[in-house]
C-alpha positions as CSV (number, residue, x, y, z in Angstrom):
1,M,0.0,0.0,0.0
2,K,2.8,2.4,0.8
3,K,4.4,1.9,-2.6
4,L,1.0,2.6,-4.2
5,Q,0.5,5.8,-2.2
6,L,4.0,7.0,-3.0
7,A,3.4,6.3,-6.7
8,F,0.2,8.4,-6.6
9,V,1.9,11.2,-4.7
10,L,4.6,11.3,-7.4
11,L,1.9,11.6,-10.0
12,L,0.3,14.4,-8.1
13,L,3.7,16.2,-8.1
14,S,4.1,15.8,-11.8
15,G,3.8,18.7,-14.2
16,N,1.3,19.6,-17.0
17,G,1.2,15.9,-18.0
18,W,-1.0,15.2,-15.0
19,A,-2.7,11.9,-14.4
20,Q,-6.4,12.3,-15.0
21,N,-7.4,8.8,-14.0
22,P,-8.8,8.2,-11.5
23,I,-11.0,11.2,-11.9
24,V,-11.5,11.3,-8.1
25,S,-8.6,10.6,-5.8
26,H,-9.6,11.9,-2.3
27,C,-12.1,9.1,-1.7
28,Y,-13.1,5.8,-3.2
29,T,-15.8,5.9,-5.9
30,A,-17.2,2.8,-7.7
31,D,-19.8,1.9,-10.3
32,P,-19.9,5.2,-12.3
33,A,-23.2,6.2,-14.0
34,P,-22.8,9.3,-16.2
35,M,-25.6,11.6,-17.2
36,A,-25.4,14.7,-19.4
37,C,-27.6,17.4,-17.9
38,T,-29.1,19.8,-20.5
39,A,-30.4,22.1,-17.7
40,N,-26.9,23.5,-16.9
41,D,-24.8,21.9,-19.7
42,S,-22.8,19.8,-17.2
43,L,-21.9,16.2,-17.1
44,Y,-22.8,14.4,-13.9
45,V,-21.5,11.1,-12.6
46,Y,-23.4,9.1,-9.9
47,C,-21.5,6.5,-7.9
48,D,-21.3,4.6,-4.6
49,E,-18.5,5.2,-2.2
50,D,-16.3,2.3,-1.2
51,M,-15.6,2.4,2.5
52,N,-13.9,-1.0,3.0
53,V,-11.6,-1.1,6.1
54,P,-9.8,-4.4,6.3
55,G,-10.7,-6.2,9.6
56,V,-13.5,-3.7,10.3
57,N,-15.7,-3.4,7.2
58,D,-14.5,-6.1,4.9
59,F,-16.0,-6.9,1.5
60,Y,-18.1,-4.3,-0.3
61,Y,-19.1,-1.8,2.4
62,M,-20.9,1.4,1.2
63,E,-23.0,3.7,3.3
64,R,-23.8,6.5,0.8
65,W,-23.9,7.5,-2.8
66,R,-22.0,10.5,-4.2
67,V,-22.3,12.9,-7.2
68,Y,-19.6,14.6,-9.2
69,S,-20.0,17.0,-12.1
70,T,-17.8,18.7,-14.7
71,I,-17.9,21.1,-17.6
72,D,-14.4,20.5,-18.9
73,M,-13.8,16.7,-18.2
74,V,-10.6,17.4,-16.2
75,N,-11.9,19.2,-13.1
76,W,-14.6,17.5,-11.1
77,T,-16.9,19.2,-8.6
78,D,-17.6,17.0,-5.6
79,H,-21.2,17.5,-4.5
80,G,-20.7,15.7,-1.3
81,E,-22.9,13.0,0.2
82,A,-25.8,13.4,-2.2
83,M,-27.8,10.5,-0.7
84,P,-27.0,8.6,2.5
85,R,-28.2,5.0,3.1
86,T,-30.5,6.4,5.7
87,A,-32.5,8.2,3.0
88,F,-34.2,4.7,2.7
89,S,-35.9,3.7,5.9
90,W,-35.8,0.1,4.7
91,G,-32.1,-0.1,3.9
92,R,-29.4,-2.2,5.5
93,E,-26.1,-0.8,6.7
94,G,-23.2,-0.9,4.2
95,T,-25.2,-2.2,1.2
96,C,-25.4,1.0,-1.0
97,W,-24.4,-0.7,-4.3
98,A,-24.5,0.4,-8.0
99,S,-27.1,3.0,-9.2
100,Q,-28.1,5.3,-12.1
101,C,-29.8,8.6,-12.3
102,V,-32.0,9.9,-15.3
103,E,-33.9,13.0,-15.9
104,K,-37.5,13.3,-17.1
105,N,-39.5,16.5,-17.3
106,G,-37.2,18.4,-14.9
107,T,-37.2,15.7,-12.2
108,Y,-34.2,13.5,-11.5
109,Y,-34.9,9.8,-10.7
110,W,-32.1,7.9,-9.0
111,Y,-32.4,4.1,-9.1
112,I,-30.4,2.3,-6.5
113,C,-29.9,-1.2,-5.1
114,L,-29.9,-1.8,-1.4
115,S,-30.4,-4.7,1.1
116,K,-32.9,-4.9,3.9
117,P,-32.0,-5.6,7.5
118,N,-31.3,-9.3,8.2
119,D,-31.5,-10.0,4.5
120,W,-28.5,-10.8,2.2
121,R,-30.5,-10.0,-1.0
122,H,-30.6,-6.6,-2.7
123,Y,-33.7,-4.8,-3.9
124,I,-34.1,-1.9,-6.3
125,G,-35.4,1.4,-5.0
126,V,-35.8,4.9,-6.4
127,A,-35.3,8.4,-5.1
128,K,-36.0,11.7,-6.7
129,S,-35.0,15.3,-6.7
130,D,-35.6,18.6,-8.6
131,K,-31.8,19.1,-8.8
132,P,-29.2,16.8,-10.4
133,S,-27.0,17.1,-7.3
134,G,-29.8,16.5,-4.9
135,P,-30.8,16.3,-2.1
136,F,-32.6,13.1,-3.1
137,K,-35.5,11.5,-1.1
138,D,-36.9,8.0,-1.2
139,A,-39.9,8.2,-3.6
140,L,-41.7,5.0,-2.6
141,K,-40.7,4.2,1.0
142,Q,-40.3,0.6,-0.3
143,P,-38.5,-1.2,-3.1
144,L,-39.6,-0.8,-6.6
145,V,-38.3,-4.2,-7.7
146,N,-38.4,-7.3,-5.4
147,T,-38.2,-10.6,-7.2
148,G,-37.3,-12.4,-4.0
149,E,-34.7,-14.4,-5.8
150,G,-31.6,-12.3,-5.2
151,G,-29.5,-10.7,-7.9
152,D,-31.7,-7.6,-8.0
153,I,-28.6,-5.3,-8.4
154,D,-27.0,-2.8,-10.8
155,P,-30.1,-1.0,-12.2
156,T,-29.7,0.9,-15.5
157,V,-32.5,3.1,-16.8
158,F,-33.0,4.4,-20.4
159,I,-35.6,6.8,-21.7
160,D,-36.2,6.3,-25.4
161,D,-37.0,9.0,-28.0
162,D,-40.7,8.2,-27.7
163,G,-40.6,8.8,-23.9
164,K,-40.9,5.2,-22.9
165,A,-38.5,4.2,-20.1
166,Y,-36.8,0.8,-19.6
167,L,-35.2,-0.6,-16.5
168,Y,-32.6,-3.4,-16.8
169,W,-30.8,-5.1,-13.9
170,G,-29.3,-8.3,-12.7
171,N,-26.5,-10.5,-11.5
172,N,-26.1,-13.9,-13.3
173,K,-29.6,-13.3,-14.5
174,L,-30.6,-10.3,-16.8
175,R,-34.1,-8.9,-16.4
176,Y,-35.9,-5.8,-17.6
177,A,-39.2,-4.0,-17.1
178,K,-41.0,-1.1,-18.7
179,L,-41.6,1.9,-16.4
180,R,-44.9,3.8,-16.3
181,S,-44.9,7.5,-17.2
182,N,-44.4,8.5,-13.5
183,M,-41.1,6.6,-13.5
184,L,-42.1,5.1,-10.1
185,M,-44.1,2.0,-11.2
186,L,-43.6,-1.0,-13.4
187,D,-45.7,-1.4,-16.5
188,K,-47.2,-4.8,-15.9
189,S,-48.5,-5.3,-19.5
190,S,-45.7,-7.8,-20.3
191,G,-43.7,-10.5,-18.6
192,K,-44.4,-11.8,-15.1
193,N,-45.9,-8.9,-13.1
194,G,-44.1,-6.6,-15.6
195,I,-40.7,-8.3,-15.4
196,V,-39.1,-10.0,-18.4
197,E,-36.2,-12.4,-18.0
198,V,-33.7,-12.2,-20.9
199,P,-32.4,-15.5,-22.2
200,L,-28.6,-15.6,-21.7
201,T,-27.8,-17.3,-25.0
202,A,-24.5,-17.5,-26.9
203,E,-26.0,-15.5,-29.7
204,A,-27.1,-12.7,-27.4
205,F,-24.1,-12.6,-25.0
206,G,-21.3,-14.8,-26.4
207,G,-21.8,-17.8,-24.2
208,V,-23.2,-19.0,-21.0
209,K,-21.9,-19.6,-17.5
210,V,-22.8,-22.8,-15.6
211,D,-21.3,-23.4,-12.1
212,D,-18.9,-20.6,-12.6
213,K,-17.5,-22.1,-15.9
214,V,-18.0,-20.2,-19.1
215,T,-19.1,-22.2,-22.2
216,G,-18.4,-20.1,-25.3
217,K,-16.3,-17.1,-25.8
218,D,-18.0,-14.8,-23.3
219,C,-21.0,-14.5,-21.0
220,Y,-23.1,-11.9,-19.2
221,E,-22.3,-11.4,-15.5
222,E,-23.7,-8.2,-14.1
223,G,-23.7,-4.4,-14.3
224,P,-25.8,-3.8,-17.5
225,W,-25.9,-0.3,-19.1
226,L,-28.5,0.4,-21.7
227,D,-28.0,3.3,-24.2
228,K,-28.7,4.3,-27.8
229,R,-26.7,5.8,-30.7
230,G,-28.5,6.5,-33.9
231,D,-30.8,3.5,-34.6
232,N,-28.7,1.2,-32.5
233,Y,-29.4,0.1,-28.9
234,Y,-26.4,-0.9,-26.9
235,L,-26.2,-3.1,-23.8
236,M,-22.8,-3.1,-22.1
237,Y,-22.2,-5.3,-19.1
238,A,-19.5,-6.8,-16.9
239,A,-18.7,-10.2,-18.4
240,G,-16.6,-13.4,-18.1
241,G,-16.9,-13.9,-14.4
242,V,-14.2,-12.7,-12.0
243,P,-11.9,-11.0,-12.9
244,E,-14.4,-9.1,-15.1
245,H,-14.1,-7.3,-18.4
246,I,-16.7,-5.2,-20.3
247,S,-18.5,-6.6,-23.2
248,Y,-21.6,-5.5,-25.2
249,S,-24.5,-6.6,-27.4
250,M,-26.5,-4.6,-29.9
251,S,-30.2,-4.5,-31.0
252,K,-32.7,-2.5,-33.0
253,S,-35.0,-2.4,-30.0
254,P,-34.6,-1.7,-26.3
255,E,-36.3,-5.0,-25.7
256,G,-34.0,-7.0,-27.9
257,P,-33.3,-9.5,-29.3
258,W,-29.7,-8.9,-28.5
259,E,-26.7,-9.8,-30.7
260,Y,-23.3,-10.3,-29.1
261,K,-20.6,-8.0,-30.6
262,G,-17.5,-8.5,-28.4
263,Q,-15.5,-6.9,-25.7
264,V,-15.4,-3.1,-25.1
265,M,-12.6,-3.2,-22.5
266,T,-10.7,-6.4,-22.1
267,Q,-9.4,-7.6,-18.8
268,Q,-6.6,-5.1,-18.0
269,N,-4.2,-4.2,-15.2
270,T,-6.6,-1.8,-13.5
271,G,-6.1,-3.0,-10.0
272,S,-9.7,-4.1,-9.6
273,F,-11.1,-7.6,-10.2
274,T,-14.6,-6.1,-11.0
275,N,-15.6,-3.5,-13.5
276,H,-18.7,-1.5,-14.1
277,S,-19.2,0.8,-17.1
278,G,-21.4,3.6,-18.4
279,M,-21.4,5.6,-21.6
280,V,-22.6,9.1,-22.3
281,H,-22.6,11.6,-25.2
282,Y,-21.5,15.1,-24.0
283,K,-20.5,18.2,-26.0
284,G,-20.1,16.2,-29.3
285,K,-18.0,13.4,-27.8
286,D,-18.7,10.0,-26.4
287,Y,-17.2,8.9,-23.1
288,F,-16.8,5.5,-21.5
289,F,-16.7,5.4,-17.6
290,Y,-15.4,2.5,-15.6
291,H,-13.7,1.9,-12.3
292,T,-10.2,0.9,-11.2
293,G,-8.1,0.3,-8.1
294,W,-5.7,3.1,-8.9
295,A,-6.3,5.5,-6.0
296,P,-4.0,5.3,-3.0
297,G,-4.7,2.2,-1.0
298,G,-7.1,1.1,-3.7
299,G,-8.1,-2.4,-4.9
300,G,-11.0,-4.7,-5.5
301,F,-13.0,-3.3,-2.5
302,N,-11.7,0.3,-2.7
303,R,-12.3,1.4,-6.3
304,S,-12.0,4.6,-8.2
305,M,-13.8,6.0,-11.3
306,A,-12.0,6.6,-14.6
307,V,-13.0,7.8,-18.0
308,E,-11.8,7.3,-21.6
309,E,-13.1,8.7,-24.9
310,M,-15.0,6.1,-27.0
311,H,-15.4,5.8,-30.8
312,F,-17.7,3.9,-33.1
313,N,-17.2,2.2,-36.4
314,E,-19.3,3.0,-39.4
315,D,-21.5,-0.1,-38.7
316,G,-22.1,1.2,-35.2
317,T,-19.9,-1.3,-33.4
318,I,-17.7,0.1,-30.6
319,R,-13.9,0.3,-31.0
320,P,-12.0,-1.5,-28.2
321,I,-11.0,0.8,-25.3
322,T,-7.8,0.7,-23.4
323,S,-7.5,1.9,-19.8
324,T,-5.1,4.8,-19.3
325,H,-3.8,7.0,-16.6
326,Q,-4.0,10.0,-19.0
327,G,-7.7,9.9,-19.4
328,V,-9.3,12.5,-21.7
329,K,-8.5,15.9,-22.9
330,A,-10.0,19.1,-21.5
331,L,-13.0,20.5,-23.4
332,C,-12.3,24.1,-22.2
333,T,-10.2,26.1,-19.8
334,M,-11.2,27.3,-16.3
335,N,-11.8,31.0,-15.7
336,P,-9.9,31.9,-12.4
337,Y,-11.5,35.3,-12.2
338,E,-14.9,33.7,-11.5
339,Q,-15.7,32.2,-8.1
340,Q,-14.6,28.5,-8.2
341,Q,-15.6,26.0,-5.6
342,A,-12.7,24.6,-3.6
343,E,-14.2,21.1,-4.1
344,T,-13.7,21.4,-7.9
345,L,-10.6,19.3,-8.3
346,N,-8.4,17.6,-10.8
347,A,-6.7,15.6,-8.0
348,A,-6.4,15.7,-4.2
349,Y,-4.6,13.9,-1.5
350,G,-5.7,13.7,2.2
351,I,-8.6,16.1,2.2
352,H,-12.3,15.4,2.5
353,V,-15.4,17.0,1.1
354,V,-18.5,17.5,3.2
355,G,-21.5,19.8,3.3
356,N,-24.4,21.1,5.3
357,E,-27.6,23.1,4.6
358,K,-26.1,26.3,6.0
359,T,-22.7,26.4,4.2
360,G,-23.2,24.0,1.3
361,V,-20.4,21.8,0.2
362,Y,-16.8,22.6,1.2
363,V,-13.3,21.1,1.7
364,T,-12.4,20.0,5.2
365,D,-9.9,17.7,7.1
366,I,-7.0,19.9,5.6
367,H,-3.8,18.8,7.4
368,A,-0.1,19.5,6.9
369,G,1.1,17.5,4.0
370,D,-2.2,17.4,2.2
371,S,-2.5,18.8,-1.4
372,M,-5.0,19.6,-4.1
373,R,-4.7,20.4,-7.8
374,V,-6.9,22.2,-10.3
375,A,-6.0,21.9,-14.0
376,N,-6.1,23.9,-17.2
377,I,-6.7,27.4,-15.8
378,D,-6.4,30.4,-18.2
379,F,-5.0,33.5,-16.5
380,G,-4.9,35.5,-19.7
381,T,-2.1,37.9,-20.8
382,K,-2.5,40.4,-17.9
383,G,-2.4,37.8,-15.2
384,A,-3.6,37.6,-11.6
385,Q,-2.4,39.9,-8.8
386,S,-4.2,38.5,-5.8
387,I,-6.5,35.7,-4.6
388,T,-9.6,35.8,-2.5
389,L,-10.5,32.8,-0.3
390,R,-13.6,32.0,1.7
391,I,-12.3,30.1,4.7
392,A,-13.0,29.2,8.3
393,A,-10.2,28.6,10.8
394,A,-10.0,27.9,14.5
395,S,-6.4,28.8,15.0
396,N,-3.4,30.5,13.3
397,A,-1.7,27.2,12.6
398,G,-2.3,26.8,8.9
399,T,-0.4,27.9,5.8
400,L,-1.5,27.7,2.2
401,V,1.1,27.4,-0.5
402,I,0.1,28.0,-4.2
403,R,2.5,26.8,-7.0
404,Q,2.2,26.9,-10.7
405,D,1.8,23.6,-12.6
406,H,3.1,21.2,-9.9
407,A,4.4,20.8,-6.4
408,R,7.8,22.0,-7.3
409,G,6.7,24.7,-9.7
410,K,7.0,28.5,-9.4
411,A,5.6,29.7,-6.0
412,L,2.7,32.1,-6.5
413,G,2.3,32.8,-2.9
414,R,2.6,31.5,0.7
415,F,-0.2,32.7,2.9
416,R,-0.7,32.3,6.6
417,I,-4.3,31.4,7.4
418,E,-5.2,33.2,10.7
419,S,-8.2,32.3,12.8
420,T,-11.7,33.4,11.8
421,G,-13.0,32.4,15.2
422,G,-13.9,28.8,14.5
423,L,-14.2,26.1,11.8
424,D,-17.8,27.2,11.2
425,V,-17.1,30.9,11.2
426,W,-16.5,31.9,7.6
427,E,-14.7,35.0,6.2
428,E,-13.4,36.1,2.9
429,R,-9.7,36.9,2.9
430,T,-7.6,38.4,0.0
431,F,-3.9,37.8,-0.4
432,D,-1.5,39.4,-2.8
433,L,0.5,37.0,-5.0
434,T,4.3,37.2,-5.0
435,N,4.5,36.1,-8.6
436,I,2.0,36.8,-11.4
437,P,0.7,33.8,-13.4
438,T,-0.2,34.4,-17.0
439,G,-1.3,32.0,-19.7
440,T,-2.8,28.5,-19.1
441,H,-1.5,26.4,-16.1
442,S,-2.6,24.0,-13.5
443,L,-2.4,25.1,-9.8
444,H,-1.0,23.0,-7.0
445,F,-2.3,23.9,-3.5
446,S,-0.4,22.4,-0.6
447,F,-0.9,22.9,3.1
448,A,1.6,23.3,6.0
449,G,1.0,23.9,9.7
450,S,2.1,23.2,13.2
451,S,-1.2,21.5,14.4
452,T,-2.3,18.0,13.9
453,E,-5.9,19.2,13.9
454,T,-7.8,20.5,10.8
455,L,-5.9,23.6,9.8
456,F,-8.9,25.3,8.2
457,N,-12.0,24.7,6.1
458,W,-12.2,26.0,2.5
459,D,-15.4,27.0,0.6
460,W,-14.2,28.8,-2.6
461,W,-11.5,30.8,-4.3
462,R,-11.2,33.6,-6.9
463,F,-8.2,35.3,-8.4
464,N,-8.2,39.1,-9.0
465,T,-6.4,41.3,-11.5
466,S,-5.7,43.9,-8.8
467,T,-3.9,43.8,-5.5
468,T,-5.6,44.1,-2.1
469,H,-6.6,47.4,-0.6
470,I,-3.8,49.1,1.4
471,D,-4.7,50.1,5.0
472,E,-2.4,52.8,6.3
473,T,-2.4,52.2,10.1
474,L,0.0,53.0,13.0
475,V,-0.3,49.4,14.1
476,Q,2.2,49.7,17.0
477,T,-0.7,51.0,19.2
478,D,-3.1,48.2,18.2
479,E,-2.8,45.2,20.5
480,E,-4.9,43.1,18.2
481,A,-2.4,43.5,15.4
482,S,0.4,41.8,17.3
483,V,1.1,39.2,14.6
484,F,2.4,40.3,11.3
485,Y,4.1,38.5,8.4
486,T,6.5,39.6,5.7
487,L,5.5,39.3,2.1
488,Q,7.4,36.0,2.1
489,G,5.3,34.7,5.0
490,T,7.8,35.1,7.9
491,P,6.1,36.0,11.2
492,V,7.3,39.3,12.8
493,T,6.5,40.0,16.4
494,T,7.7,43.6,16.5
495,P,7.5,45.1,13.0
496,T,9.5,48.1,11.9
497,K,8.8,50.4,9.1
498,G,7.8,48.6,5.9
499,I,5.0,46.5,4.2
500,Y,3.5,43.5,6.0
501,L,0.6,41.1,5.8
502,R,-2.1,40.9,8.5
503,K,-5.3,38.9,8.2
504,G,-4.9,38.8,4.4
505,K,-4.4,42.6,4.0
506,T,-1.4,44.6,3.2
507,V,-0.4,46.9,6.1
508,I,2.0,49.8,5.8
509,I,3.9,50.8,8.9
510,H,5.2,54.4,8.9
């Protein structure tokens, strides 16, 4: 594990050739389900959070689902705990498995799978919200799907061009049902109580599995994903048993019959013996999401989402996809002169993202040695002169260091974060930069401090094209101004004439 963590930190220290995959590195995220949101032109990914702790919470242990969004494909905004397991009164601890969210008529429906107390089987439920990032609430107060046989996991939902919605799911068995227009009930006009079991034939899925042995060249396992491109319907799925790869079948109807087409992503060295995929069309490109074990301490029970661009042949078949650490290219640059959330990240190490109704979502658990990175920021030709932060600090123990491109890049500033009165007392502080960034760069934020406690909480940041306001004050008579810092960040107990920093402002002593 130490070698893996060291390797990841070295990637975090690298320059402009940053590692994009995994797309989230400060917590474990599995079973990605992408959704392009037309309401705000953003791409959202819904996932469960792996929380496995060897010897404590072994196996797959998940207590919540999370949501991430992007507009550029390289920086991802963490929307925090979008839905805890306790949102479902009937849910069992640690069983928040794979899910998918879809939008219909301005409402977002999030289909999940969850066990009941004292029951090993999973059931499919649904929550809804009027916002893609939530909060979501249980829409039924009971499961939507309950076959009683087990294997009711990994729901995927697709709304066709005619408005009809289809729900596929299943482990070892593949089932589907049509949804009624309210998205909360099964259409029982076909199948057994509305549920149709799909035959797992060699023609449809490449082969069959009996007693964990595959007969044929492939087989359906779990994790279906239903989608459409042009006139073709695609059903991707985890295949081949464990370790898994991703295969797919095609049809001219969302109800089949399906025809096996091959492997989308072969079994590769991703550090995870399972895989779970999703595909999405966003801003003229097609993207393939999957999960790996590449984050620090990761593995089969601590997985992390990744993304690659996908391409189709003229006949509609999918070109094979190879997993990479590079991931995908940025679609646009970030504007540093607009307010940016601190939880919008290209990579991070050590920190956590939480939220509450009063403050919203923010970065916390910032300790000495932690770091964050934001990529592809365009400072323009004039450049930035200062940065404004919204922070909350309980002590004067923290220091923020900003560097250009990577952890050993040009220092843009080293700023002492003084107490705001508490970790829930928020203030805006502006600091002058010691070097002016111009052009397009990534930013590396690192944290130093003398305390082992949380140094400060961080809500948002914004660069400015002007310096801070200068206060002309005879500070020697001000007892509250006893701590000053040079422009290089060195504390000065008894300042002489000159320019100093105090509480984020420039102070001139005459």
